[in-house]
N, CA, C and O atoms as a Maestro MAE file, in Angstrom:
{
 s_m_m2io_version
 :::
 2.0.0
}

f_m_ct {
 s_m_title
 :::
 protein
 m_atom[292] {
  # First column is atom index #
  i_m_mmod_type
  r_m_x_coord
  r_m_y_coord
  r_m_z_coord
  i_m_residue_number
  s_m_chain_name
  s_m_pdb_residue_name
  s_m_pdb_atom_name
  i_m_atomic_number
  :::
  1 25 18.147 12.351 -20.792 1 A "MET " " N  " 7
  2 3 16.936 13.014 -20.177 1 A "MET " " CA " 6
  3 2 16.809 12.760 -18.682 1 A "MET " " C  " 6
  4 15 16.855 11.584 -18.319 1 A "MET " " O  " 8
  5 25 16.670 13.628 -17.852 2 A "LEU " " N  " 7
  6 3 16.801 13.471 -16.461 2 A "LEU " " CA " 6
  7 2 15.292 13.392 -16.018 2 A "LEU " " C  " 6
  8 15 14.370 14.048 -16.503 2 A "LEU " " O  " 8
  9 25 15.219 12.501 -15.042 3 A "ARG " " N  " 7
  10 3 13.699 12.423 -14.529 3 A "ARG " " CA " 6
  11 2 13.854 13.002 -12.922 3 A "ARG " " C  " 6
  12 15 13.746 12.279 -11.932 3 A "ARG " " O  " 8
  13 25 14.083 14.222 -12.899 4 A "GLN " " N  " 7
  14 3 14.092 14.724 -11.550 4 A "GLN " " CA " 6
  15 2 12.796 15.111 -11.067 4 A "GLN " " C  " 6
  16 15 12.546 15.089 -9.861 4 A "GLN " " O  " 8
  17 25 11.927 15.477 -11.961 5 A "ARG " " N  " 7
  18 3 10.558 15.904 -11.750 5 A "ARG " " CA " 6
  19 2 9.678 15.257 -12.767 5 A "ARG " " C  " 6
  20 15 10.166 14.674 -13.735 5 A "ARG " " O  " 8
  21 25 8.335 15.350 -12.561 6 A "ALA " " N  " 7
  22 3 7.343 14.969 -13.566 6 A "ALA " " CA " 6
  23 2 7.541 15.742 -14.813 6 A "ALA " " C  " 6
  24 15 7.484 16.968 -14.715 6 A "ALA " " O  " 8
  25 25 7.755 15.236 -15.912 7 A "MET " " N  " 7
  26 3 7.956 15.924 -17.103 7 A "MET " " CA " 6
  27 2 6.752 16.030 -17.995 7 A "MET " " C  " 6
  28 15 6.103 15.026 -18.288 7 A "MET " " O  " 8
  29 25 6.477 17.104 -18.386 8 A "THR " " N  " 7
  30 3 5.257 17.071 -19.504 8 A "THR " " CA " 6
  31 2 5.695 16.621 -20.809 8 A "THR " " C  " 6
  32 15 6.890 16.564 -21.101 8 A "THR " " O  " 8
  33 25 4.670 16.267 -21.678 9 A "GLN " " N  " 7
  34 3 5.033 16.004 -23.019 9 A "GLN " " CA " 6
  35 2 5.866 16.895 -23.784 9 A "GLN " " C  " 6
  36 15 6.717 16.511 -24.586 9 A "GLN " " O  " 8
  37 25 5.543 18.345 -23.461 10 A "GLN " " N  " 7
  38 3 6.336 19.379 -24.119 10 A "GLN " " CA " 6
  39 2 7.782 19.281 -23.615 10 A "GLN " " C  " 6
  40 15 8.719 19.437 -24.398 10 A "GLN " " O  " 8
  41 25 7.949 19.052 -22.453 11 A "ASP " " N  " 7
  42 3 9.332 18.988 -21.876 11 A "ASP " " CA " 6
  43 2 10.251 17.864 -22.508 11 A "ASP " " C  " 6
  44 15 11.426 18.042 -22.829 11 A "ASP " " O  " 8
  45 25 9.568 16.716 -22.636 12 A "ILE " " N  " 7
  46 3 10.062 15.647 -23.300 12 A "ILE " " CA " 6
  47 2 10.397 15.938 -24.731 12 A "ILE " " C  " 6
  48 15 11.448 15.544 -25.237 12 A "ILE " " O  " 8
  49 25 9.486 16.637 -25.383 13 A "ASP " " N  " 7
  50 3 9.743 16.905 -26.845 13 A "ASP " " CA " 6
  51 2 10.861 17.703 -27.120 13 A "ASP " " C  " 6
  52 15 11.575 17.531 -28.108 13 A "ASP " " O  " 8
  53 25 11.060 18.708 -26.143 14 A "ARG " " N  " 7
  54 3 12.004 19.786 -26.312 14 A "ARG " " CA " 6
  55 2 13.493 19.174 -25.896 14 A "ARG " " C  " 6
  56 15 14.520 19.591 -26.431 14 A "ARG " " O  " 8
  57 25 13.489 18.258 -25.000 15 A "GLU " " N  " 7
  58 3 14.726 17.634 -24.703 15 A "GLU " " CA " 6
  59 2 15.121 16.580 -25.883 15 A "GLU " " C  " 6
  60 15 16.300 16.468 -26.220 15 A "GLU " " O  " 8
  61 25 14.129 15.838 -26.477 16 A "LEU " " N  " 7
  62 3 14.357 15.097 -27.829 16 A "LEU " " CA " 6
  63 2 14.956 15.904 -28.871 16 A "LEU " " C  " 6
  64 15 15.948 15.541 -29.504 16 A "LEU " " O  " 8
  65 25 14.315 17.063 -29.058 17 A "MET " " N  " 7
  66 3 14.820 17.870 -30.126 17 A "MET " " CA " 6
  67 2 16.266 18.465 -29.906 17 A "MET " " C  " 6
  68 15 17.039 18.690 -30.837 17 A "MET " " O  " 8
  69 25 16.542 18.687 -28.616 18 A "GLN " " N  " 7
  70 3 17.985 19.077 -28.337 18 A "GLN " " CA " 6
  71 2 18.874 18.046 -28.566 18 A "GLN " " C  " 6
  72 15 19.943 18.236 -29.148 18 A "GLN " " O  " 8
  73 25 18.502 16.923 -28.137 19 A "LEU " " N  " 7
  74 3 19.366 15.528 -28.328 19 A "LEU " " CA " 6
  75 2 19.543 15.276 -29.822 19 A "LEU " " C  " 6
  76 15 20.644 14.940 -30.258 19 A "LEU " " O  " 8
  77 25 18.504 15.428 -30.601 20 A "ASN " " N  " 7
  78 3 18.605 15.380 -32.090 20 A "ASN " " CA " 6
  79 2 19.510 16.223 -32.549 20 A "ASN " " C  " 6
  80 15 20.360 15.796 -33.331 20 A "ASN " " O  " 8
  81 25 19.508 17.481 -32.185 21 A "THR " " N  " 7
  82 3 20.425 18.479 -32.772 21 A "THR " " CA " 6
  83 2 21.904 18.261 -32.411 21 A "THR " " C  " 6
  84 15 22.829 18.533 -33.177 21 A "THR " " O  " 8
  85 25 22.053 17.723 -31.121 22 A "MET " " N  " 7
  86 3 23.533 17.421 -30.716 22 A "MET " " CA " 6
  87 2 23.996 16.364 -31.463 22 A "MET " " C  " 6
  88 15 25.121 16.466 -31.951 22 A "MET " " O  " 8
  89 25 23.182 15.114 -31.693 23 A "LEU " " N  " 7
  90 3 23.628 13.991 -32.501 23 A "LEU " " CA " 6
  91 2 23.841 14.269 -33.885 23 A "LEU " " C  " 6
  92 15 24.745 13.719 -34.515 23 A "LEU " " O  " 8
  93 25 23.028 15.124 -34.408 24 A "PHE " " N  " 7
  94 3 23.139 15.468 -35.923 24 A "PHE " " CA " 6
  95 2 24.502 16.161 -36.082 24 A "PHE " " C  " 6
  96 15 25.219 15.803 -37.016 24 A "PHE " " O  " 8
  97 25 24.873 17.023 -35.333 25 A "THR " " N  " 7
  98 3 26.118 17.707 -35.429 25 A "THR " " CA " 6
  99 2 27.371 16.616 -35.068 25 A "THR " " C  " 6
  100 15 28.420 16.612 -35.713 25 A "THR " " O  " 8
  101 25 27.138 15.821 -34.095 26 A "ALA " " N  " 7
  102 3 28.375 15.037 -33.698 26 A "ALA " " CA " 6
  103 2 28.487 13.854 -34.891 26 A "ALA " " C  " 6
  104 15 29.609 13.430 -35.168 26 A "ALA " " O  " 8
  105 25 27.448 13.392 -35.508 27 A "GLU " " N  " 7
  106 3 27.525 12.256 -36.447 27 A "GLU " " CA " 6
  107 2 27.726 12.837 -37.987 27 A "GLU " " C  " 6
  108 15 27.528 12.079 -38.936 27 A "GLU " " O  " 8
  109 25 28.084 14.063 -38.173 28 A "ARG " " N  " 7
  110 3 28.539 14.469 -39.569 28 A "ARG " " CA " 6
  111 2 29.744 13.775 -40.019 28 A "ARG " " C  " 6
  112 15 30.690 13.485 -39.287 28 A "ARG " " O  " 8
  113 25 29.646 13.508 -41.351 29 A "LEU " " N  " 7
  114 3 30.837 12.800 -41.947 29 A "LEU " " CA " 6
  115 2 32.142 13.490 -41.714 29 A "LEU " " C  " 6
  116 15 33.145 12.808 -41.502 29 A "LEU " " O  " 8
  117 25 32.210 14.964 -41.741 30 A "ASP " " N  " 7
  118 3 33.497 15.594 -41.485 30 A "ASP " " CA " 6
  119 2 33.875 15.309 -40.097 30 A "ASP " " C  " 6
  120 15 35.044 14.989 -39.879 30 A "ASP " " O  " 8
  121 25 33.024 15.385 -39.117 31 A "ASN " " N  " 7
  122 3 33.460 15.217 -37.718 31 A "ASN " " CA " 6
  123 2 33.932 13.680 -37.468 31 A "ASN " " C  " 6
  124 15 34.806 13.452 -36.632 31 A "ASN " " O  " 8
  125 25 33.322 12.624 -38.223 32 A "TYR " " N  " 7
  126 3 33.646 11.276 -38.129 32 A "TYR " " CA " 6
  127 2 35.150 11.127 -38.805 32 A "TYR " " C  " 6
  128 15 36.077 10.525 -38.263 32 A "TYR " " O  " 8
  129 25 35.207 11.677 -39.877 33 A "VAL " " N  " 7
  130 3 36.693 11.626 -40.566 33 A "VAL " " CA " 6
  131 2 37.677 12.229 -39.621 33 A "VAL " " C  " 6
  132 15 38.772 11.691 -39.453 33 A "VAL " " O  " 8
  133 25 37.364 13.239 -39.045 34 A "ASN " " N  " 7
  134 3 38.324 14.062 -38.086 34 A "ASN " " CA " 6
  135 2 38.711 13.209 -37.034 34 A "ASN " " C  " 6
  136 15 39.845 13.363 -36.582 34 A "ASN " " O  " 8
  137 25 37.884 12.223 -36.496 35 A "ALA " " N  " 7
  138 3 38.099 11.602 -35.311 35 A "ALA " " CA " 6
  139 2 38.490 10.019 -35.580 35 A "ALA " " C  " 6
  140 15 38.598 9.217 -34.652 35 A "ALA " " O  " 8
  141 25 38.667 9.706 -36.825 36 A "HIS " " N  " 7
  142 3 39.079 8.373 -37.172 36 A "HIS " " CA " 6
  143 2 40.234 8.339 -38.186 36 A "HIS " " C  " 6
  144 15 40.406 9.319 -38.911 36 A "HIS " " O  " 8
  145 25 40.992 7.321 -38.273 37 A "GLU " " N  " 7
  146 3 42.011 6.998 -39.198 37 A "GLU " " CA " 6
  147 2 41.909 5.563 -39.621 37 A "GLU " " C  " 6
  148 15 41.332 4.710 -38.947 37 A "GLU " " O  " 8
  149 25 42.518 5.332 -40.809 38 A "VAL " " N  " 7
  150 3 42.367 3.966 -41.375 38 A "VAL " " CA " 6
  151 2 43.561 3.271 -41.181 38 A "VAL " " C  " 6
  152 15 44.608 3.879 -41.405 38 A "VAL " " O  " 8
  153 25 43.602 2.117 -40.808 39 A "LEU " " N  " 7
  154 3 44.796 1.145 -40.707 39 A "LEU " " CA " 6
  155 2 44.712 0.154 -41.854 39 A "LEU " " C  " 6
  156 15 43.891 -0.763 -41.865 39 A "LEU " " O  " 8
  157 25 45.598 0.376 -42.821 40 A "ASP " " N  " 7
  158 3 45.711 -0.673 -43.882 40 A "ASP " " CA " 6
  159 2 46.795 -1.637 -43.570 40 A "ASP " " C  " 6
  160 15 47.975 -1.292 -43.617 40 A "ASP " " O  " 8
  161 25 46.440 -2.774 -43.270 41 A "LEU " " N  " 7
  162 3 47.478 -3.777 -42.967 41 A "LEU " " CA " 6
  163 2 47.958 -4.444 -44.071 41 A "LEU " " C  " 6
  164 15 48.943 -5.159 -43.887 41 A "LEU " " O  " 8
  165 25 47.457 -4.370 -45.246 42 A "ASN " " N  " 7
  166 3 48.005 -4.821 -46.493 42 A "ASN " " CA " 6
  167 2 49.239 -4.132 -46.815 42 A "ASN " " C  " 6
  168 15 50.223 -4.771 -47.190 42 A "ASN " " O  " 8
  169 25 49.252 -2.858 -46.692 43 A "ARG " " N  " 7
  170 3 50.317 -1.954 -47.074 43 A "ARG " " CA " 6
  171 2 51.151 -1.377 -45.862 43 A "ARG " " C  " 6
  172 15 52.125 -0.634 -45.987 43 A "ARG " " O  " 8
  173 25 50.632 -1.822 -44.692 44 A "TYR " " N  " 7
  174 3 51.340 -1.355 -43.452 44 A "TYR " " CA " 6
  175 2 51.369 0.257 -43.364 44 A "TYR " " C  " 6
  176 15 52.380 0.906 -43.092 44 A "TYR " " O  " 8
  177 25 50.148 0.773 -43.626 45 A "LYS " " N  " 7
  178 3 49.966 2.241 -43.667 45 A "LYS " " CA " 6
  179 2 48.962 2.604 -42.754 45 A "LYS " " C  " 6
  180 15 47.990 1.887 -42.516 45 A "LYS " " O  " 8
  181 25 49.187 3.783 -42.196 46 A "VAL " " N  " 7
  182 3 48.010 4.592 -41.508 46 A "VAL " " CA " 6
  183 2 47.593 5.716 -42.295 46 A "VAL " " C  " 6
  184 15 48.426 6.538 -42.678 46 A "VAL " " O  " 8
  185 25 46.319 5.827 -42.582 47 A "ILE " " N  " 7
  186 3 45.841 6.835 -43.540 47 A "ILE " " CA " 6
  187 2 45.085 7.840 -42.744 47 A "ILE " " C  " 6
  188 15 44.123 7.497 -42.056 47 A "ILE " " O  " 8
  189 25 45.516 9.132 -42.824 48 A "ASN " " N  " 7
  190 3 44.968 10.290 -42.072 48 A "ASN " " CA " 6
  191 2 44.334 11.206 -42.978 48 A "ASN " " C  " 6
  192 15 43.568 12.069 -42.548 48 A "ASN " " O  " 8
  193 25 44.581 11.090 -44.146 49 A "ASN " " N  " 7
  194 3 44.077 12.049 -45.263 49 A "ASN " " CA " 6
  195 2 42.422 11.912 -45.249 49 A "ASN " " C  " 6
  196 15 41.827 10.842 -45.372 49 A "ASN " " O  " 8
  197 25 41.813 13.184 -45.078 50 A "SER " " N  " 7
  198 3 40.404 13.093 -44.858 50 A "SER " " CA " 6
  199 2 39.765 12.716 -46.226 50 A "SER " " C  " 6
  200 15 38.777 11.982 -46.228 50 A "SER " " O  " 8
  201 25 40.250 13.153 -47.308 51 A "VAL " " N  " 7
  202 3 39.743 12.821 -48.585 51 A "VAL " " CA " 6
  203 2 39.607 11.271 -48.881 51 A "VAL " " C  " 6
  204 15 38.601 10.711 -49.316 51 A "VAL " " O  " 8
  205 25 40.736 10.731 -48.580 52 A "GLU " " N  " 7
  206 3 40.909 9.286 -48.669 52 A "GLU " " CA " 6
  207 2 39.980 8.522 -47.784 52 A "GLU " " C  " 6
  208 15 39.337 7.542 -48.160 52 A "GLU " " O  " 8
  209 25 39.952 8.983 -46.699 53 A "ILE " " N  " 7
  210 3 38.893 8.296 -45.594 53 A "ILE " " CA " 6
  211 2 37.523 8.421 -46.066 53 A "ILE " " C  " 6
  212 15 36.705 7.512 -45.935 53 A "ILE " " O  " 8
  213 25 37.262 9.558 -46.622 54 A "LYS " " N  " 7
  214 3 35.865 9.888 -47.209 54 A "LYS " " CA " 6
  215 2 35.518 8.826 -48.285 54 A "LYS " " C  " 6
  216 15 34.482 8.162 -48.252 54 A "LYS " " O  " 8
  217 25 36.427 8.727 -49.195 55 A "LYS " " N  " 7
  218 3 36.347 7.812 -50.396 55 A "LYS " " CA " 6
  219 2 36.136 6.376 -49.864 55 A "LYS " " C  " 6
  220 15 35.355 5.638 -50.464 55 A "LYS " " O  " 8
  221 25 36.748 5.976 -48.845 56 A "MET " " N  " 7
  222 3 36.636 4.487 -48.234 56 A "MET " " CA " 6
  223 2 35.382 4.419 -47.557 56 A "MET " " C  " 6
  224 15 34.716 3.386 -47.613 56 A "MET " " O  " 8
  225 25 34.967 5.496 -46.876 57 A "ILE " " N  " 7
  226 3 33.550 5.283 -46.233 57 A "ILE " " CA " 6
  227 2 32.491 5.170 -47.185 57 A "ILE " " C  " 6
  228 15 31.529 4.440 -46.945 57 A "ILE " " O  " 8
  229 25 32.588 5.880 -48.332 58 A "ARG " " N  " 7
  230 3 31.517 5.840 -49.416 58 A "ARG " " CA " 6
  231 2 31.353 4.639 -50.245 58 A "ARG " " C  " 6
  232 15 30.374 4.454 -50.968 58 A "ARG " " O  " 8
  233 25 32.499 3.700 -50.100 59 A "GLN " " N  " 7
  234 3 32.523 2.440 -50.847 59 A "GLN " " CA " 6
  235 2 31.580 1.599 -50.339 59 A "GLN " " C  " 6
  236 15 31.372 1.583 -49.126 59 A "GLN " " O  " 8
  237 25 30.948 0.861 -51.133 60 A "LYS " " N  " 7
  238 3 29.982 -0.200 -50.739 60 A "LYS " " CA " 6
  239 2 30.723 -1.304 -50.038 60 A "LYS " " C  " 6
  240 15 30.319 -1.775 -48.974 60 A "LYS " " O  " 8
  241 25 31.742 -1.685 -50.610 61 A "LYS " " N  " 7
  242 3 32.594 -2.812 -50.098 61 A "LYS " " CA " 6
  243 2 34.151 -2.495 -50.285 61 A "LYS " " C  " 6
  244 15 34.647 -2.146 -51.356 61 A "LYS " " O  " 8
  245 25 34.730 -2.639 -49.292 62 A "LEU " " N  " 7
  246 3 36.360 -2.308 -49.344 62 A "LEU " " CA " 6
  247 2 36.911 -3.289 -50.309 62 A "LEU " " C  " 6
  248 15 36.428 -4.415 -50.428 62 A "LEU " " O  " 8
  249 25 37.975 -2.841 -51.034 63 A "SER " " N  " 7
  250 3 38.584 -3.731 -52.078 63 A "SER " " CA " 6
  251 2 39.323 -4.839 -51.404 63 A "SER " " C  " 6
  252 15 39.314 -5.924 -51.984 63 A "SER " " O  " 8
  253 25 40.005 -4.731 -50.191 64 A "LYS " " N  " 7
  254 3 40.796 -5.692 -49.751 64 A "LYS " " CA " 6
  255 2 40.422 -5.977 -48.293 64 A "LYS " " C  " 6
  256 15 39.818 -5.131 -47.633 64 A "LYS " " O  " 8
  257 25 40.781 -7.174 -47.785 65 A "PRO " " N  " 7
  258 3 40.544 -7.484 -46.257 65 A "PRO " " CA " 6
  259 2 41.491 -6.765 -45.495 65 A "PRO " " C  " 6
  260 15 42.387 -6.196 -46.119 65 A "PRO " " O  " 8
  261 25 41.461 -6.683 -44.256 66 A "PHE " " N  " 7
  262 3 42.402 -6.040 -43.292 66 A "PHE " " CA " 6
  263 2 42.661 -4.664 -43.462 66 A "PHE " " C  " 6
  264 15 43.798 -4.195 -43.410 66 A "PHE " " O  " 8
  265 25 41.517 -3.925 -43.688 67 A "ILE " " N  " 7
  266 3 41.585 -2.453 -43.642 67 A "ILE " " CA " 6
  267 2 40.531 -2.151 -42.581 67 A "ILE " " C  " 6
  268 15 39.410 -2.654 -42.655 67 A "ILE " " O  " 8
  269 25 40.905 -1.296 -41.555 68 A "PHE " " N  " 7
  270 3 40.188 -1.084 -40.344 68 A "PHE " " CA " 6
  271 2 40.083 0.470 -40.165 68 A "PHE " " C  " 6
  272 15 41.020 1.238 -40.379 68 A "PHE " " O  " 8
  273 25 38.882 0.828 -39.764 69 A "PHE " " N  " 7
  274 3 38.650 2.251 -39.310 69 A "PHE " " CA " 6
  275 2 38.963 2.238 -37.657 69 A "PHE " " C  " 6
  276 15 38.448 1.412 -36.904 69 A "PHE " " O  " 8
  277 25 39.747 3.125 -37.284 70 A "SER " " N  " 7
  278 3 40.255 3.123 -35.847 70 A "SER " " CA " 6
  279 2 39.981 4.604 -35.331 70 A "SER " " C  " 6
  280 15 40.275 5.631 -35.943 70 A "SER " " O  " 8
  281 25 39.389 4.521 -34.146 71 A "ASN " " N  " 7
  282 3 39.142 5.930 -33.481 71 A "ASN " " CA " 6
  283 2 40.479 6.386 -33.063 71 A "ASN " " C  " 6
  284 15 41.237 5.575 -32.530 71 A "ASN " " O  " 8
  285 25 40.833 7.582 -33.249 72 A "LYS " " N  " 7
  286 3 42.014 8.304 -32.751 72 A "LYS " " CA " 6
  287 2 42.060 8.358 -31.097 72 A "LYS " " C  " 6
  288 15 43.117 8.600 -30.515 72 A "LYS " " O  " 8
  289 25 40.920 8.131 -30.449 73 A "ASN " " N  " 7
  290 3 41.070 8.404 -29.050 73 A "ASN " " CA " 6
  291 2 41.748 7.128 -28.464 73 A "ASN " " C  " 6
  292 15 42.009 7.063 -27.263 73 A "ASN " " O  " 8
  :::
 }
 m_bond[291] {
  # First column is bond index #
  i_m_from
  i_m_to
  i_m_order
  :::
  1 1 2 1
  2 2 3 1
  3 3 4 2
  4 3 5 1
  5 5 6 1
  6 6 7 1
  7 7 8 2
  8 7 9 1
  9 9 10 1
  10 10 11 1
  11 11 12 2
  12 11 13 1
  13 13 14 1
  14 14 15 1
  15 15 16 2
  16 15 17 1
  17 17 18 1
  18 18 19 1
  19 19 20 2
  20 19 21 1
  21 21 22 1
  22 22 23 1
  23 23 24 2
  24 23 25 1
  25 25 26 1
  26 26 27 1
  27 27 28 2
  28 27 29 1
  29 29 30 1
  30 30 31 1
  31 31 32 2
  32 31 33 1
  33 33 34 1
  34 34 35 1
  35 35 36 2
  36 35 37 1
  37 37 38 1
  38 38 39 1
  39 39 40 2
  40 39 41 1
  41 41 42 1
  42 42 43 1
  43 43 44 2
  44 43 45 1
  45 45 46 1
  46 46 47 1
  47 47 48 2
  48 47 49 1
  49 49 50 1
  50 50 51 1
  51 51 52 2
  52 51 53 1
  53 53 54 1
  54 54 55 1
  55 55 56 2
  56 55 57 1
  57 57 58 1
  58 58 59 1
  59 59 60 2
  60 59 61 1
  61 61 62 1
  62 62 63 1
  63 63 64 2
  64 63 65 1
  65 65 66 1
  66 66 67 1
  67 67 68 2
  68 67 69 1
  69 69 70 1
  70 70 71 1
  71 71 72 2
  72 71 73 1
  73 73 74 1
  74 74 75 1
  75 75 76 2
  76 75 77 1
  77 77 78 1
  78 78 79 1
  79 79 80 2
  80 79 81 1
  81 81 82 1
  82 82 83 1
  83 83 84 2
  84 83 85 1
  85 85 86 1
  86 86 87 1
  87 87 88 2
  88 87 89 1
  89 89 90 1
  90 90 91 1
  91 91 92 2
  92 91 93 1
  93 93 94 1
  94 94 95 1
  95 95 96 2
  96 95 97 1
  97 97 98 1
  98 98 99 1
  99 99 100 2
  100 99 101 1
  101 101 102 1
  102 102 103 1
  103 103 104 2
  104 103 105 1
  105 105 106 1
  106 106 107 1
  107 107 108 2
  108 107 109 1
  109 109 110 1
  110 110 111 1
  111 111 112 2
  112 111 113 1
  113 113 114 1
  114 114 115 1
  115 115 116 2
  116 115 117 1
  117 117 118 1
  118 118 119 1
  119 119 120 2
  120 119 121 1
  121 121 122 1
  122 122 123 1
  123 123 124 2
  124 123 125 1
  125 125 126 1
  126 126 127 1
  127 127 128 2
  128 127 129 1
  129 129 130 1
  130 130 131 1
  131 131 132 2
  132 131 133 1
  133 133 134 1
  134 134 135 1
  135 135 136 2
  136 135 137 1
  137 137 138 1
  138 138 139 1
  139 139 140 2
  140 139 141 1
  141 141 142 1
  142 142 143 1
  143 143 144 2
  144 143 145 1
  145 145 146 1
  146 146 147 1
  147 147 148 2
  148 147 149 1
  149 149 150 1
  150 150 151 1
  151 151 152 2
  152 151 153 1
  153 153 154 1
  154 154 155 1
  155 155 156 2
  156 155 157 1
  157 157 158 1
  158 158 159 1
  159 159 160 2
  160 159 161 1
  161 161 162 1
  162 162 163 1
  163 163 164 2
  164 163 165 1
  165 165 166 1
  166 166 167 1
  167 167 168 2
  168 167 169 1
  169 169 170 1
  170 170 171 1
  171 171 172 2
  172 171 173 1
  173 173 174 1
  174 174 175 1
  175 175 176 2
  176 175 177 1
  177 177 178 1
  178 178 179 1
  179 179 180 2
  180 179 181 1
  181 181 182 1
  182 182 183 1
  183 183 184 2
  184 183 185 1
  185 185 186 1
  186 186 187 1
  187 187 188 2
  188 187 189 1
  189 189 190 1
  190 190 191 1
  191 191 192 2
  192 191 193 1
  193 193 194 1
  194 194 195 1
  195 195 196 2
  196 195 197 1
  197 197 198 1
  198 198 199 1
  199 199 200 2
  200 199 201 1
  201 201 202 1
  202 202 203 1
  203 203 204 2
  204 203 205 1
  205 205 206 1
  206 206 207 1
  207 207 208 2
  208 207 209 1
  209 209 210 1
  210 210 211 1
  211 211 212 2
  212 211 213 1
  213 213 214 1
  214 214 215 1
  215 215 216 2
  216 215 217 1
  217 217 218 1
  218 218 219 1
  219 219 220 2
  220 219 221 1
  221 221 222 1
  222 222 223 1
  223 223 224 2
  224 223 225 1
  225 225 226 1
  226 226 227 1
  227 227 228 2
  228 227 229 1
  229 229 230 1
  230 230 231 1
  231 231 232 2
  232 231 233 1
  233 233 234 1
  234 234 235 1
  235 235 236 2
  236 235 237 1
  237 237 238 1
  238 238 239 1
  239 239 240 2
  240 239 241 1
  241 241 242 1
  242 242 243 1
  243 243 244 2
  244 243 245 1
  245 245 246 1
  246 246 247 1
  247 247 248 2
  248 247 249 1
  249 249 250 1
  250 250 251 1
  251 251 252 2
  252 251 253 1
  253 253 254 1
  254 254 255 1
  255 255 256 2
  256 255 257 1
  257 257 258 1
  258 258 259 1
  259 259 260 2
  260 259 261 1
  261 261 262 1
  262 262 263 1
  263 263 264 2
  264 263 265 1
  265 265 266 1
  266 266 267 1
  267 267 268 2
  268 267 269 1
  269 269 270 1
  270 270 271 1
  271 271 272 2
  272 271 273 1
  273 273 274 1
  274 274 275 1
  275 275 276 2
  276 275 277 1
  277 277 278 1
  278 278 279 1
  279 279 280 2
  280 279 281 1
  281 281 282 1
  282 282 283 1
  283 283 284 2
  284 283 285 1
  285 285 286 1
  286 286 287 1
  287 287 288 2
  288 287 289 1
  289 289 290 1
  290 290 291 1
  291 291 292 2
  :::
 }
}
């Protein structure tokens, strides 16, 4: 939100709604899965399969240690 001029409450609300829309789109599970991969150091594998990554995200607790989510960037 830019403070270049005095903003009314309506301007602030509009900017917050736009920001909320942008973040809702960016933080969807499909977008998260596309931007990440899983490093499984127990089996020395890199998992890129989106279905497997979604299963791992939905688990309350990972089954083994040394499994990391890594951003592809």
